[in-house]
C-alpha positions as protocol buffer text, in pm:
chain_id: "A"
residue {
  index: 1
  type: MET
  ca { x: 9370 y: 11016 z: 9020 }
}
residue {
  index: 2
  type: PRO
  ca { x: 9656 y: 10773 z: 9068 }
}
residue {
  index: 3
  type: VAL
  ca { x: 9671 y: 10599 z: 9407 }
}
residue {
  index: 4
  type: ILE
  ca { x: 10042 y: 10601 z: 9441 }
}
residue {
  index: 5
  type: CYS
  ca { x: 10340 y: 10779 z: 9293 }
}
residue {
  index: 6
  type: VAL
  ca { x: 10722 y: 10737 z: 9308 }
}
residue {
  index: 7
  type: LYS
  ca { x: 10934 y: 11014 z: 9449 }
}
residue {
  index: 8
  type: ASP
  ca { x: 11250 y: 11084 z: 9662 }
}
residue {
  index: 9
  type: ALA
  ca { x: 11230 y: 10926 z: 10009 }
}
residue {
  index: 10
  type: PRO
  ca { x: 11500 y: 11111 z: 10219 }
}
residue {
  index: 11
  type: GLY
  ca { x: 11784 y: 10890 z: 10309 }
}
residue {
  index: 12
  type: LYS
  ca { x: 11652 y: 10601 z: 10110 }
}
residue {
  index: 13
  type: GLY
  ca { x: 11662 y: 10683 z: 9739 }
}
residue {
  index: 14
  type: ARG
  ca { x: 11323 y: 10640 z: 9573 }
}
residue {
  index: 15
  type: GLY
  ca { x: 10996 y: 10531 z: 9748 }
}
residue {
  index: 16
  type: VAL
  ca { x: 10632 y: 10484 z: 9691 }
}
residue {
  index: 17
  type: PHE
  ca { x: 10388 y: 10743 z: 9830 }
}
residue {
  index: 18
  type: ALA
  ca { x: 10014 y: 10759 z: 9879 }
}
residue {
  index: 19
  type: GLN
  ca { x: 9830 y: 11024 z: 9637 }
}
residue {
  index: 20
  type: ARG
  ca { x: 9522 y: 11016 z: 9859 }
}
residue {
  index: 21
  type: ASN
  ca { x: 9431 y: 10869 z: 10201 }
}
residue {
  index: 22
  type: LEU
  ca { x: 9415 y: 10485 z: 10213 }
}
residue {
  index: 23
  type: LYS
  ca { x: 9226 y: 10260 z: 10446 }
}
residue {
  index: 24
  type: LYS
  ca { x: 9359 y: 9964 z: 10638 }
}
residue {
  index: 25
  type: GLY
  ca { x: 9273 y: 9650 z: 10420 }
}
residue {
  index: 26
  type: GLU
  ca { x: 9274 y: 9842 z: 10090 }
}
residue {
  index: 27
  type: VAL
  ca { x: 9466 y: 9694 z: 9796 }
}
residue {
  index: 28
  type: ILE
  ca { x: 9737 y: 9945 z: 9701 }
}
residue {
  index: 29
  type: GLU
  ca { x: 9873 y: 9765 z: 9396 }
}
residue {
  index: 30
  type: THR
  ca { x: 9879 y: 9428 z: 9229 }
}
residue {
  index: 31
  type: CYS
  ca { x: 10194 y: 9374 z: 9045 }
}
residue {
  index: 32
  type: PRO
  ca { x: 10283 y: 9096 z: 8779 }
}
residue {
  index: 33
  type: VAL
  ca { x: 10624 y: 8947 z: 8834 }
}
residue {
  index: 34
  type: ILE
  ca { x: 10913 y: 8807 z: 8611 }
}
residue {
  index: 35
  type: VAL
  ca { x: 11018 y: 8491 z: 8766 }
}
residue {
  index: 36
  type: LEU
  ca { x: 11381 y: 8376 z: 8742 }
}
residue {
  index: 37
  type: PRO
  ca { x: 11447 y: 8011 z: 8808 }
}
residue {
  index: 38
  type: PRO
  ca { x: 11669 y: 7901 z: 9089 }
}
residue {
  index: 39
  type: GLU
  ca { x: 11967 y: 7834 z: 8868 }
}
residue {
  index: 40
  type: GLU
  ca { x: 11966 y: 8225 z: 8759 }
}
residue {
  index: 41
  type: VAL
  ca { x: 11932 y: 8359 z: 9118 }
}
residue {
  index: 42
  type: ASN
  ca { x: 12306 y: 8379 z: 9186 }
}
residue {
  index: 43
  type: ASN
  ca { x: 12350 y: 8578 z: 8873 }
}
residue {
  index: 44
  type: LEU
  ca { x: 12148 y: 8865 z: 9033 }
}
residue {
  index: 45
  type: GLU
  ca { x: 12415 y: 8944 z: 9270 }
}
residue {
  index: 46
  type: LEU
  ca { x: 12632 y: 9068 z: 8990 }
}
residue {
  index: 47
  type: THR
  ca { x: 12359 y: 9323 z: 8895 }
}
residue {
  index: 48
  type: GLN
  ca { x: 12161 y: 9622 z: 9026 }
}
residue {
  index: 49
  type: LEU
  ca { x: 11855 y: 9388 z: 9062 }
}
residue {
  index: 50
  type: TYR
  ca { x: 12009 y: 9207 z: 9355 }
}
residue {
  index: 51
  type: ASN
  ca { x: 11838 y: 9464 z: 9587 }
}
residue {
  index: 52
  type: TYR
  ca { x: 11500 y: 9456 z: 9416 }
}
residue {
  index: 53
  type: TYR
  ca { x: 11405 y: 9079 z: 9377 }
}
residue {
  index: 54
  type: PHE
  ca { x: 11173 y: 8880 z: 9597 }
}
residue {
  index: 55
  type: ALA
  ca { x: 11240 y: 8512 z: 9692 }
}
residue {
  index: 56
  type: TRP
  ca { x: 10980 y: 8322 z: 9497 }
}
residue {
  index: 57
  type: GLY
  ca { x: 10808 y: 7966 z: 9487 }
}
residue {
  index: 58
  type: ALA
  ca { x: 10712 y: 7739 z: 9779 }
}
residue {
  index: 59
  type: ASP
  ca { x: 11078 y: 7673 z: 9870 }
}
residue {
  index: 60
  type: SER
  ca { x: 11197 y: 8034 z: 9806 }
}
residue {
  index: 61
  type: ARG
  ca { x: 11470 y: 7928 z: 9563 }
}
residue {
  index: 62
  type: ALA
  ca { x: 11342 y: 8106 z: 9258 }
}
residue {
  index: 63
  type: ALA
  ca { x: 11339 y: 8497 z: 9219 }
}
residue {
  index: 64
  type: ALA
  ca { x: 11086 y: 8746 z: 9116 }
}
residue {
  index: 65
  type: ILE
  ca { x: 11120 y: 9096 z: 8981 }
}
residue {
  index: 66
  type: ALA
  ca { x: 10798 y: 9302 z: 9053 }
}
residue {
  index: 67
  type: LEU
  ca { x: 10659 y: 9510 z: 8770 }
}
residue {
  index: 68
  type: GLY
  ca { x: 10478 y: 9829 z: 8829 }
}
residue {
  index: 69
  type: TYR
  ca { x: 10609 y: 10001 z: 9145 }
}
residue {
  index: 70
  type: GLY
  ca { x: 10640 y: 9667 z: 9326 }
}
residue {
  index: 71
  type: SER
  ca { x: 11027 y: 9677 z: 9356 }
}
residue {
  index: 72
  type: LEU
  ca { x: 11037 y: 10023 z: 9467 }
}
residue {
  index: 73
  type: TYR
  ca { x: 10857 y: 9999 z: 9817 }
}
residue {
  index: 74
  type: ASN
  ca { x: 11110 y: 10070 z: 10093 }
}
residue {
  index: 75
  type: HIS
  ca { x: 11164 y: 9847 z: 10391 }
}
residue {
  index: 76
  type: SER
  ca { x: 11055 y: 9923 z: 10757 }
}
residue {
  index: 77
  type: TYR
  ca { x: 11031 y: 9720 z: 11062 }
}
residue {
  index: 78
  type: GLU
  ca { x: 10720 y: 9919 z: 11138 }
}
residue {
  index: 79
  type: PRO
  ca { x: 10548 y: 9914 z: 10790 }
}
residue {
  index: 80
  type: ASN
  ca { x: 10206 y: 10050 z: 10695 }
}
residue {
  index: 81
  type: ALA
  ca { x: 10157 y: 9788 z: 10430 }
}
residue {
  index: 82
  type: LYS
  ca { x: 10226 y: 9430 z: 10358 }
}
residue {
  index: 83
  type: TYR
  ca { x: 10294 y: 9212 z: 10039 }
}
residue {
  index: 84
  type: GLN
  ca { x: 10126 y: 8891 z: 9943 }
}
residue {
  index: 85
  type: LYS
  ca { x: 10265 y: 8644 z: 9695 }
}
residue {
  index: 86
  type: ASP
  ca { x: 10035 y: 8467 z: 9464 }
}
residue {
  index: 87
  type: PHE
  ca { x: 10270 y: 8207 z: 9312 }
}
residue {
  index: 88
  type: SER
  ca { x: 9996 y: 8049 z: 9079 }
}
residue {
  index: 89
  type: LYS
  ca { x: 9905 y: 8380 z: 8936 }
}
residue {
  index: 90
  type: GLY
  ca { x: 10248 y: 8539 z: 8916 }
}
residue {
  index: 91
  type: LEU
  ca { x: 10139 y: 8836 z: 9127 }
}
residue {
  index: 92
  type: LEU
  ca { x: 10255 y: 9039 z: 9420 }
}
residue {
  index: 93
  type: LYS
  ca { x: 9970 y: 9235 z: 9600 }
}
residue {
  index: 94
  type: TYR
  ca { x: 10027 y: 9520 z: 9842 }
}
residue {
  index: 95
  type: VAL
  ca { x: 9782 y: 9586 z: 10103 }
}
residue {
  index: 96
  type: CYS
  ca { x: 9750 y: 9844 z: 10368 }
}
residue {
  index: 97
  type: ILE
  ca { x: 9788 y: 9711 z: 10730 }
}
residue {
  index: 98
  type: LYS
  ca { x: 9689 y: 10057 z: 10877 }
}
residue {
  index: 99
  type: ASP
  ca { x: 9552 y: 10366 z: 10744 }
}
residue {
  index: 100
  type: ILE
  ca { x: 9778 y: 10571 z: 10522 }
}
residue {
  index: 101
  type: GLN
  ca { x: 9759 y: 10940 z: 10490 }
}
residue {
  index: 102
  type: LYS
  ca { x: 9800 y: 11128 z: 10157 }
}
residue {
  index: 103
  type: ASP
  ca { x: 10185 y: 11194 z: 10094 }
}
residue {
  index: 104
  type: GLU
  ca { x: 10275 y: 10936 z: 10336 }
}
residue {
  index: 105
  type: GLU
  ca { x: 10554 y: 10689 z: 10228 }
}
residue {
  index: 106
  type: ILE
  ca { x: 10415 y: 10335 z: 10189 }
}
residue {
  index: 107
  type: THR
  ca { x: 10655 y: 10085 z: 10346 }
}
residue {
  index: 108
  type: ILE
  ca { x: 10676 y: 9711 z: 10379 }
}
residue {
  index: 109
  type: ASN
  ca { x: 10886 y: 9466 z: 10574 }
}
residue {
  index: 110
  type: TYR
  ca { x: 11116 y: 9290 z: 10349 }
}
residue {
  index: 111
  type: ASN
  ca { x: 11098 y: 8969 z: 10561 }
}
residue {
  index: 112
  type: CYS
  ca { x: 10736 y: 8940 z: 10422 }
}
residue {
  index: 113
  type: ASN
  ca { x: 10579 y: 8917 z: 10772 }
}
residue {
  index: 114
  type: PRO
  ca { x: 10525 y: 9270 z: 10889 }
}
residue {
  index: 115
  type: GLU
  ca { x: 10629 y: 9185 z: 11252 }
}
residue {
  index: 116
  type: ASP
  ca { x: 10949 y: 9005 z: 11160 }
}
residue {
  index: 117
  type: LYS
  ca { x: 11248 y: 9180 z: 11310 }
}
residue {
  index: 118
  type: THR
  ca { x: 11510 y: 8965 z: 11145 }
}
residue {
  index: 119
  type: PRO
  ca { x: 11788 y: 9167 z: 11014 }
}
residue {
  index: 120
  type: VAL
  ca { x: 11801 y: 9248 z: 10645 }
}
residue {
  index: 121
  type: TRP
  ca { x: 12108 y: 9261 z: 10415 }
}
residue {
  index: 122
  type: PHE
  ca { x: 12147 y: 9633 z: 10455 }
}
residue {
  index: 123
  type: GLY
  ca { x: 12159 y: 9895 z: 10723 }
}
residue {
  index: 124
  type: VAL
  ca { x: 11825 y: 10021 z: 10808 }
}
residue {
  index: 125
  type: ALA
  ca { x: 11791 y: 10411 z: 10868 }
}
residue {
  index: 126
  type: GLY
  ca { x: 11721 y: 10457 z: 11234 }
}
residue {
  index: 127
  type: GLN
  ca { x: 11803 y: 10115 z: 11346 }
}
residue {
  index: 128
  type: LYS
  ca { x: 12106 y: 9991 z: 11550 }
}
């Protein structure tokens, strides 16, 4: 049985949801990425991919588009998962930071650090 699926997330569009109970520390998904060099990042602002890319590289000047479901996890300032960047292997790994119940949406903090409350570039549902 698949661990995760994509379905409608009320008020957010699509989201990633648990297909079974997941435990804190469990790897949810490991996604390869397509890396765009720094000179191509500004072009993303002209596309729908602007809302789906990750800052990439030691200096965060490149961009990465996650394959798999990697670019579909929604943001939360109280996430139940985190992502880890592996620059050398070109991967993003999604890991539970608390237990997640079957059918629960899996969320990450787009600021990378699950505790970082820095405002993101869009309005967050339920946030002032």
